[in-house]
N, C-alpha and C positions, 0 to 999 in steps of 0.2 A: 305578745307574739307567741308563736309556737315554741320558739327557742327558749324564751323565758319560762313558759309553762313547763317545758320538759326539764329545765334546770331545777325549778322549785319542786316539781313533783315527778321525780325520776321513775317512780313505780306506777305512774298514772294517777289520775284525779277522780275521785268518786263522790265529791262534795264533803262538806264539813262533817267531822265525826262529833255528834253531839255528846256532851257530858250526860251523866245520869240525870242530874237536875234539869238540864235543858230538854232531855227526852221526856221527862215527866211534864214539863211545861207544855210541850207540843201535844202529847196525849191528852192532858187534862183539858187543853183549849179545844181540841177536837171533840171531846165529849160534850163540853158546854155548848159549842156551836151546833152540834148535831141535835141534842135534846131541845135546845131553844127553837130550832126549826120544827122539830116534831110537835112541840107543845103549841106553837103558833098555829100549825095546820090543825091541830085539834080544836083550837079556839075558833078558827074560821069555820070549821064544820059544825060547831055547836049551834043549835037553833036559838037558844037564849044566850047570846054572846055577852050581854051586859052582866049576867050573873055568873059567867064562867070564871073559875079560878083554877090555876094549875094544881095537879094532884100533889100537895105537899107530902114530903117524906116517903113518897113511893120510890121503890128501889128498882133500878134498871141494871141488867146484866149485859154488858156490851163487849163486843169484840172489835178491836181496832187494829187495822193493817197499816203499817208504814213500810212501803217497799215490800221486801220479802219477810219482814218481821211481823209477827202476830202477838198481840197483847190482849189480856182480858182485863175488864175494869168493872166496878160497880159504882153507881151514881145515885145520889138522892138529891132531890130538889129542895132548896130552902125558899127561893122564890124564883121569878122568871130570870133574874139577872145573876143568881148565885146557886151553886151546887156543891155538894160534898162528893168527892170522887176518890175511890181507892184504886191505885194503880202502881204497879211495880213495888208493891208492899208498903205504900205510904198513903195515908188519907190527906187529901189536900182540899182546902177551901178555895174555889175558883169563882171569880166574879168578873163581870164586864158590863159596862153601860154603852158599849158601842153598838150602834144599829146593826141588825142582821145584814143589811144591804151594803154596809161599809166594807171596802176592801182592806182596810187598816184596822185591826182589832187591838184595842188597849185592854189588856187582861191583867188581873191581879191574881197570882197564884200563891196562896198562903203568905200574904204580905210582901211579895215580890212582884213589882210591876214589869211586864213584858209586853213587847209589841210584835204581833204576828200578822203577816199579810195573807189574805185569803184571795188567791188569784182566780180560783174557779170553784164552782159548786155545781155538780151534776148528780142528782139523786143523793145517794149516800157517799158519794166520792168527792173528795176535796183536794185541791193543790194548795198547800200551806207553805209560806216561806218563814223560816226561823233561822236567825243568824246568817242571813244572806243565801241560804240554800233552799231550793224548793223540794218539798216532799209530797209524794202521792200518798194520801191518807183515805182510808174507807172506814166508816163507822156503822156497824150493824148491831142489832140485838144478837145474843148468842144463838137463839132459835133461828133467826133469819140466816145467819152465817152458816149454820149447819145445813139448812135446806139448799143454799146456793152451792155448797160443796158437792151436791149430788147433780146439779145441773150440768149439762154438756158444755164444754168449752167451745168458744167461738174460734173458727179457724181464720187465721190472718190471711187475707187474699191480696192486700195491696202490696205492690212492688216498690213503692216509694212513699214518702210522706214529706210534709213541710214542717220545719220548726218555726212556729209562729210567735209573735210578740204577745205575751200574756196581759199586757197593759200598754197604754201610751208611754213612751219614754225615749231615752237617748242611749244609743249603742255606745258602750264604753270601750269594749274591746272585742275583737274576733279572733279566735283561736285556730280556725281550720281554713283550709284552701280547697279548691275544687280537686276531686280525685282522692282526697284523704279518707282512709278507712276509719270509721268511728264505732264505738260500741254504745250501748244504751246510756252509759254513765259518763261518757266523754264530754267535758265542757266545750261547747261550741262558740259561745259568746257571753257577754255580760251586758245586761240592760239595766239602766238606772231610772227610777221613777220615785218621786216623793223622798228624794235624798237617800234612798235605799237601793243598794245594788243586788241584783239577782243573777246567779249563774244559771244558764239555760243549757239543758242536755237534750239529746234527741229522744230518748225513751225507747229506741230500738237500735239494733246493729245495722250497719250499712256503709255506703260510700257517698261522700258529698258530691252531688252533681252540680249545684250552683250556689253561690253565695250572693245574695242580693243587697247586703249592707256592708257598711264600713264604719270604723270608729268615728264618732261625732255625729252620726246621722240620726235624726229623730224619726220615730216610727209610730204607727197608730196600732191600737189594739187589733189582734188577729192578722196583722200584716205578715206576709211571708218573709222570713229572714233567711233560711237555708233550706234547699231542697235535697233530699236524700234519695238514693236508689239502691 
């Protein structure tokens, strides 16, 4: 309920604060996921696909954005399923045998097994869930990131939006009611899928116009949960 949430988080809730180690796990996984997609695209474009092999020991300079935080990393490929990535001052060995299409990524980061959900992939943008909280992550080469910085910003023209279900699942709890003012980081509900719970936030400031769901309700992917204005 809203009352319980207010008692537990009197100064507001903006999602879990990752430890430095957990942040490294998230950044390293984003590097692996992004580079594997790039290497696969290169393989598909290669005329002689049977003889294609990824460019071993090539070094990639990457810029990773998580929310408002920006980090730079370097990565080298050992094979398609493993990279060496240096981020936040530490070199990590990152590997995973999970298919690129899998929404659940089983990753080993320097001998520590972690599980990260990938809710969405659009271009170089990802929505990754680590320790129950969804993070908007983008990964680009440093050169690409510097070019994008010079591009004109899009103007937001929509006066409302919907909070949608990122995957099929069950609504565990709803924290907002119609008419409530929310910020981009206000938790609006919790959805459970594959025994993992994810806290959903609006992604923009606004007011709750309509709540379509209630605790215990099962929803489908992309189903409208909450409407904002």
